[in-house]
N, C-alpha and C positions, 0 to 999 in steps of 0.2 A: 386548163388543167393545172399549170403551176400555181396560179392564184388560188385554185381550189384547195390544193394541198397546204397552202400557207394560211388558210383561214383558221380562226380560233375554234370554230365549230368542228372542223375536221380533226384538229389536234386534240380537243377535249374528247371527241368520240373515240379517237384512237387510244387515248389514255384509258377511257372507260373499258374499251375492248380488251386491252392488256390486263387490266385489273380483273375483269370478269373472267378472262381465260385462266388467269392464275387461280382465281377462286374456284372455277369449275374444275381445274386440274387437282386442286387440293381436295375438293369434295369427292371426285372420282377416285383419287388415291386413298382417301379415308374409307370409302366404300370397299375398295379392293382389299385393303388391309384388314378391315373387319370381316370380310368374307373369308379370307385366308385364315384368320384367327378362329373363326367359327368352325371351319372345316377341320383345322388342327385339333380343336377341342373335341369335336365329335370322334375323330380318329383315335385320340388318346383314350377317350371314354370306352370306345369299342375294344381297344387293345387291353385295357385294364380289366374289362369284363371277361374277355377270353382267357387272359392269364389266370384270373381267379378260378374260372371253371376248369381249365386244364390242370392247374395245381391241385384242385380238389380231386380230379380223376386220378392223378398220379398218387395222391395220398391213399386213395381207396384201392387202386388196382396195381400199383407199382409202375415201373418204367415200361413194362411190356404193354400194359393197357394204354398208357400215354402214347406210345409209338403207334399203336393201331389207330387210335383216334386221330393222330396227326396225319397218318397215311391216308385215311379216309377223307379228311378235310382238305388235304393238299390236292386231291384229284378233282375237286369241285372248282367251277369257274368263279372268278371274282378277284378282288384286289387284295385279299388277305394273304399274309405270308406266314409260313410256319417252318421251324427248323428245330430238330433235337439232335444234340451231339453228345459224344462220350466226353469224359473228362479231358482227353487228349485232343479233342476237336474233330473226331471222325463222325461223319454224317450218318445218323440212324434213320431219320425220316424227315420229310418236309419238301416244299416246292422251291427252295432257294438253292441254287447251284454254287454260286460264288459270292463272297463278301469281301469287303475291304479288310486288309490285314489288321488283326487285333480287334475287330468289331465285337467278337464274342468275349473278349477279355474285359469289357467295360459293362458291368451290370447297370441296369437302369435304362432310361430313355435316351435315344439319339437319332439323328437323321443321317442316313448312310446311303452309299451307292451299292447296288447288288445286281445280280443276273439270275434269271430263273433257269437258264440252261446254258450249256457250254457253247452253243451257237451264238448266244447274245453277249458274250464276254466283252466284245469290242464296243458294244452300245449299252452300257449299264443304265439301269433305272434308279430312281431315288425313292426312298421310303422312310417312314417313321417307324422305328422298331423299339422293342423293349426286351432286354436280356434278363432272364430270371434263372438264378442258380438253384438247381434241384438237389435233393439229398444224394450223396454218392458222387458229387462232382459233375453230374450231368448238367447240360445247359439247354435252356428252352428259349427260343427266339420267336416272338410273335410281333408282326408288323402289318403295315398297310401301305400299299403302293400310292404314290403321290401323283399319278398320272391325271386323275380327275381334277386334283387341285391345280396342277399346272395347266390343264386344258381350260379350266375356268379363268385362270390368270391371263391366258392368251386372249380369251374372249373379252375379258374386261379391258385389257390393254388396247385391243383392236377397236372396241366400242369407244374407249376414251380418245383414241387417236382420231377416229372419224368424227366424233363429237366436237373435238377442239378444232378440227379442220373446218367443219360446218360453221362453228361459231366464228372462226376467223373470216371465212368467206362472207357470211351474212353480216358480220360486223363491218367489214370493208365496204360492202354495198350500202349499209346503213350510214356509215361515215360519209360516203360519197353523196348519198341522197340528201342527208341533213345539211351537209356543207353546201351542196348545190342550191338548196332552197334558201339557206341563210345568205349565201353569197349573192343570189339574185335580189333578195330584198335589200341587202347592203348596196349593191350596184344601183338599184332604183333610187335609194336615198342619196347616193353620190351624184347621180345624174340630176336629181332635183336640186341638190345643193349647188351644183355647178350652174344650173339654170338661174337660181336665185343670185349667185355671185355675178352672173352676167348682167343682172339688172332687173330681172323679173321677180319683184318682191311679192307677187301674188302667189307664187308657187308654194305648195305645201307637200309634206311627206305623206305617202300613202299609208293608210291604216288597214290592216288585214282583218281586223275584228276578232282575232283570237285572244287578245288581252295579254299577250306574252311580253317579255322584256323589250323586244323591238317595238311593239305597239306602244308601250309606255314611253319609250325613248322618243318615238315619233310624235306622240301627243305632247310631251314636254317641249320638244323642239318646235312644233307648230305653235304652241302657246308662246314660246319665246319669240318666234317670228311675228306672231300677231302683236306682241308687245313692242317689238322693234318697229313694226309698221305704224303702230299708234304713236310711238315716240317721234318717228320721222315725220309723220303727218302733223303732230303737234309742233315739232320744230319748224316745219315749213309755215304753219299757221302763225306761230310766234314771230317768225321772221317777218311775215307779211304784216302782222299787227304792229311790230316794232317800227317797221318802215312807215306804216300809216299813222300810228298814234303819236310817235315821237317826232314826226316830220313837222307837225304844227308847233310844238313848243320850241323846236330848234329854229324854225323859220321866224317865230316871234322873237326869239333871242337875237337872231341876226338883224332883224328889222329894227329892233330897239337900239342896238349898237350903231347901226347905220344911221338911224334917225338922229341919235345923239351927236354923232360926228357931223351931221349935216346941219342941224338946227340949233344945237346948244350954243348959248351965248355967254354963259358964265360957269364958273366952277361948280356952283350949286346944282345947275341943271345937269352937268356931267356926272356929278355925284349921284343924283337921283336916278339917272339912267343906269349907272353902274350898280346901284342897289337893286333896281328891278332886274337887271341881268343876273346878279348873284342869286336872287330869289328863284328866278327861272332855272338857273344852273343847279341850285339845291334840289328843286323838284326832280330834275333829270337824274341827279345822283341818287335820290331816294328810289326812283324807279329801277335803276340798275342794281342798287343794293337789294331791292326786293327780288329781282330776277336771280341774283346770285344766291340769295337765301333759299328761294324755291328750288334752284338747281341742287343745292347742298341737301335739302330735305329729300328730294327725289332719289339722290344717290346714297342716302343714309350715312353720310360722312361725319355725322355729329352724334353717333350713338354712344361714343365714349363719354359724353357729358351727361348721361342719364343718372339720376339719383332720386331717391324717394322724397316726396314733398307733400305738404298739406295743401291740397287744392282749395280748401275752404278759405284759407288766408289769401290766396291769390285772387280768387273771385271777389271776396269782400273788399280787398284793398283796391282793386281796379274799379269796382262799382263806386266806391267812395271817391276815387280820384276823378271820375268822370261826372260826378254830380254837378259841379259848377258849369261844365259845358252843356249838360242837359238842361239846366235852368236857363241858360242863354238861348237854347233852342226851343224853349217853351215846353219841355218834357220833364217827366219825373222818372227816376230810376228806382225800381222796387226790386229788392233782392230777397230770395228764398234759398238760403244756403244751409245744408246739413253740416254740422261741425265735424271736424276730423275726417275729411275725405282724403284718403291716402292714395297717391298714384306714383308710378315710377316714370320719371320723364325729365325734361329740361324745363326748368322754371321760366326762363326768359322766353323760350319759344311758345310755351302754353300761354303765358301772359300776353305775348304779342298777338297770338291768334285770337284770344278773347278780346283784346283791345280793338282789333280789326272789326270784330263782330259788333261790339258796342258802338264804335265810331260809325259803322254803316247804319246801325239802327237810329243813331242820332241824326245822320244826314238824310236818310231816305225814309225813316219811319214816322215822320210827322203825320198824325191822323188828319183825315178830312171828314167833315160832317160832324156827327155826334159821337165819334169814336173817342175812347179814353186816351189822353196824351200820356201814356205810360210805356216805358221800356222795362220789360221784366227780365231779370237775370236770375237764373235758378241753377242749383247744383244739388244732386242727390244720388242715392244708390238705386240702381235698377238691376236686380239679379246680381251678377258678378261684375258689373260694369258701373262706372260713374257717368251719369247723364248730366251734361252741361248745356243749358239752353239760354238763348237770347231771343226774346220775342218782342215784336212791336205791333202797332195797329195802323201801319201805313198802307200804301197801295199794294204792297206785296210783290211777288214775282209769279208770273203765269207758270203753271205746272210744266208746260212744254219747254220752258227756258231754265228750269231749276238745275238740270245737269250741265247746261252749257255755261252758266255763270260761274261755275267752279274752275273754268279754264282761264288761262292768262289773257289779259287785255280784252276780256269780253265785258261790254257795258251795254245795257239795254237802252232803248231810245229815251225812256223817261228819266234816266239818270245821267244823260250826257251833259245836262246843264249844271251838274254838280262837279266840284273839283275831284280829281282822281283819275286813275288810269286803268281800273279794273283788275288790280292784283291782290286786293285784300282777301277776298274769298278763296282765291287760288292758294295764297300762302297759308290760310287757315286749314284748307284741305290737306296741304302738304304736311303741316304739323301733325294733324290727326293721323294720317297714314304712317308717319314716322313712328308714332307711339302705338301703332297696332290697333287704332280705333276706327271709327266710322263717323262720317258727317252726313246729315240729312237736312234738306230744306223742306219745310212743311207749311201748310196753310194755317194761319193763326185766326182766320175768320173774324174780322179782316186782319190783314197784315202778314208778316213773314215770321216764321218760327224756325230758327237754326238750332239743330241738335248736334252736339258732339258727344260721342260715346267713347270713353277711355277705359282700358282695363284697370280694375282696382288692384292696388298693391296688397300683398298679404299683410294682415293686421298684426302689429306688434307694439309693445309699449315704446313710445317715443316722446321726446320733449318738444312741445310746440310753442310757438311765439304767443305773446299775449293776444287775447281776443280783440279783433279790430285793428291790430297793428299791421302795417303794410311792409312786406319784406323789402329789404334794401334793394335787391336785384330788380324787383318789380317796380319800385318807386323810381329807379334810375332809368327804366325803359321809357322812351319818348312816346307818349300816346298819340302825339300828332305826327309821328314819323311814318312808318310803313302803312298804318291803317288808312292814311289819306291817299294812297296810290290806287 
């Protein structure tokens, strides 16, 4: 119970209860005030009508006729009050025995206390009366007892009290019921979270199916847990891959150094062994640089380096830069680039991702049989996105493996004879995700077609570099660096 009273649901329901009770009290008070005002208006209208009629009777028949009419009306039942007095205040006729001192001296309307008989002097009643001065100094008092109005007020106050009491009781029960349900769901979430913290990463928060805020929170937390599970599985896989794939070059590096110490007979042989060891160490450094870059891309820690750039220049410049390497590999690079393709992103990262794709196409896209020895690099607008593709006519990648090759250190059997460590496509995928895009691997019939979709930047007049010019930042990127891992 103490936990129940401390819940946000109970506090919010209690606040709503207080606000609703105040609102209900205001409404009931407004209704009572309007009812009282309506009754008072009806009483005043009745008094005014009776005074006008009695004054007319006095004008036609004198004071004696008025007294006879008052005597006759006073004997009838009802809440009407009548009194006729002499100029000195002596009672001539009426059903009022006693008045407040000076009540007849104030012509016009007033609310006074009175008694109908001498036996009721100790328990006076209240009435709305109007005093009218008659010719000759006589005074006429006509009024209406307020007992009915007071009785109605008592009924309204009693109804308001019971209503507010019922609202309070029902509100407390509703607060308890709602808080109990919410607390049970929160306790279930807490138990599940404790189970997960204890090591059971397969536990997930229960979904009630109502679609409320707790369901939305549970869905988001479950999605977060799924993502954490994927990252931990990926981390474990990466650790296994690092241990497996880097063991060979490290062993080779050690064996070369040991062999040089054991067999080298001259400084030139030692220098050759050192050069080979340095090359092997550079390859390892490139691998770790690629891993660090992928980690930075996944955490989004380089978003502050985003700027609008012309993707057409980047694509054209890199294609031109790789043309000599393509000729050495017996391939031809064909470009189809739409001019002035504007994207918001990091020029170096996009250039590095494209360089990885072109380098992979040159290494693994050499055609067999009668296929055309062409690597096609294209960039154009598709809807509100820019589509960047690199296609070759090599053996391609089986459909079942296309999602797997985007992971780190994944290399298919047919590519293990080529240099590299299986990080190029993973880095390209990380760059695309960082820029809010999508990467797809498709069949080029034959060969592989890699598609990168990037959001197009809003078009505005900008100054662009000369056509065919390679941006300095792209030219400075090492095309034989990360793309070879």
